[in-house]
C-alpha positions as CSV (number, residue, x, y, z in Angstrom):
1,X,-29.3,-36.6,107.3
2,X,-30.6,-33.1,107.6
3,X,-28.1,-30.3,108.4
4,X,-28.7,-28.5,111.6
5,X,-29.3,-24.7,111.1
6,X,-27.4,-22.4,113.3
7,X,-29.0,-19.0,114.0
8,X,-26.8,-16.0,114.8
9,X,-28.0,-12.6,115.7
10,X,-26.0,-9.3,115.4
11,X,-26.9,-6.4,117.7
12,X,-25.2,-3.0,118.0
13,X,-22.7,-3.1,120.8
14,X,-23.3,0.6,121.6
15,X,-26.6,2.4,120.9
16,X,-24.8,5.4,119.3
17,X,-22.0,3.6,117.5
18,X,-22.5,2.2,114.0
19,X,-20.5,-0.7,112.6
20,X,-19.8,-2.5,115.9
21,X,-21.8,-5.6,116.5
22,X,-22.1,-8.2,119.2
23,X,-22.9,-11.7,117.8
24,X,-25.4,-13.8,119.8
25,X,-26.2,-17.5,119.7
26,X,-28.9,-19.0,122.0
27,X,-28.9,-16.1,124.4
28,X,-25.0,-16.0,124.7
29,X,-22.8,-13.2,123.4
30,X,-20.3,-15.3,121.4
31,X,-18.4,-12.7,119.4
32,X,-18.0,-9.4,117.7
33,X,-17.8,-7.9,114.3
34,X,-16.6,-4.3,113.9
35,X,-15.3,-1.8,111.5
36,X,-11.7,-1.1,112.2
37,X,-10.7,1.2,109.4
38,X,-7.0,0.7,110.0
39,X,-4.9,2.9,107.6
40,X,-2.2,0.2,107.5
41,X,-4.7,-2.4,106.2
42,X,-7.3,-0.4,104.1
43,X,-8.3,-3.5,102.1
44,X,-9.5,-5.3,105.3
45,X,-11.3,-2.6,107.4
46,X,-13.5,-5.1,109.2
47,X,-12.6,-7.7,111.9
48,X,-14.4,-10.6,113.6
49,X,-13.7,-12.8,116.5
50,X,-15.3,-15.4,118.7
51,X,-15.2,-14.5,122.4
52,X,-16.4,-17.5,124.3
53,X,-14.5,-17.8,127.6
54,X,-12.3,-20.8,126.5
55,X,-8.9,-21.0,124.9
56,X,-9.4,-19.9,121.4
57,X,-7.9,-21.6,118.4
58,X,-6.0,-19.5,115.9
59,X,-8.8,-19.7,113.3
60,X,-11.4,-18.0,115.7
61,X,-10.8,-14.5,114.4
62,X,-10.2,-12.8,111.1
63,X,-10.6,-9.8,108.9
64,X,-12.6,-8.9,105.8
65,X,-13.4,-6.2,103.3
66,X,-17.1,-5.9,104.5
67,X,-19.4,-6.7,107.3
68,X,-21.2,-9.3,105.2
69,X,-17.9,-11.1,104.4
70,X,-17.0,-11.1,108.2
71,X,-20.5,-12.4,109.1
72,X,-20.0,-15.3,106.6
73,X,-16.5,-16.1,107.9
74,X,-17.7,-15.8,111.5
75,X,-20.6,-18.2,110.8
76,X,-18.3,-20.7,109.3
77,X,-15.9,-20.4,112.2
78,X,-18.7,-20.8,114.7
79,X,-19.9,-23.9,113.0
80,X,-16.4,-25.3,113.2
81,X,-16.1,-24.2,116.8
82,X,-19.3,-26.1,117.7
83,X,-18.0,-29.3,115.9
84,X,-14.5,-29.2,117.4
85,X,-15.0,-27.9,120.9
86,X,-16.4,-30.7,123.2
87,X,-20.0,-29.9,124.4
88,X,-18.8,-30.3,128.1
89,X,-16.2,-27.6,127.5
90,X,-18.8,-25.2,126.0
91,X,-21.2,-25.9,128.9
92,X,-18.4,-25.0,131.4
93,X,-17.9,-21.7,129.5
94,X,-21.6,-21.0,129.8
95,X,-21.5,-21.8,133.5
96,X,-18.6,-19.4,133.9
97,X,-20.5,-16.7,132.0
98,X,-23.6,-17.2,134.3
99,X,-21.4,-17.1,137.4
100,X,-19.8,-13.9,136.2
101,X,-23.2,-12.3,135.4
102,X,-24.5,-13.2,138.8
103,X,-21.7,-11.3,140.5
104,X,-22.4,-8.1,138.6
105,X,-24.6,-5.4,140.3
106,X,-28.2,-5.4,139.0
107,X,-28.7,-2.8,136.3
108,X,-25.0,-3.0,135.2
109,X,-25.2,-2.1,131.5
110,X,-22.0,-4.1,130.8
111,X,-23.6,-7.3,131.9
112,X,-25.1,-8.1,128.5
113,X,-22.0,-7.0,126.6
114,X,-19.3,-8.6,128.7
115,X,-19.0,-11.7,126.6
116,X,-18.3,-9.6,123.5
117,X,-15.7,-7.4,125.2
118,X,-12.1,-8.4,125.8
119,X,-9.4,-9.3,123.4
120,X,-9.2,-11.7,120.5
């Protein structure tokens, strides 16, 4: 049985800010990877988290020493998320996302980024 490939895309969250990325999957903002540079944790200056509007399991976020490490960990967590979260639940999350976007004023720049904002 062939393994299904999952494609993720990282885009800058803000045009003028480096090292802060929104992660996209199939036209949905599903998470974020960003440089934190916390002086209390200098060995893990990057963080990642999944931001789909459902209750998140404890393993849906983490830290790493580089953006590449975080992207690999995010990718593994997203694969796990897709396996463990029922398809109906994910579809309800996408419906919620579409409903929220339809209520925003046209031209609202936060519309495309809303899924990647918020806590983790």
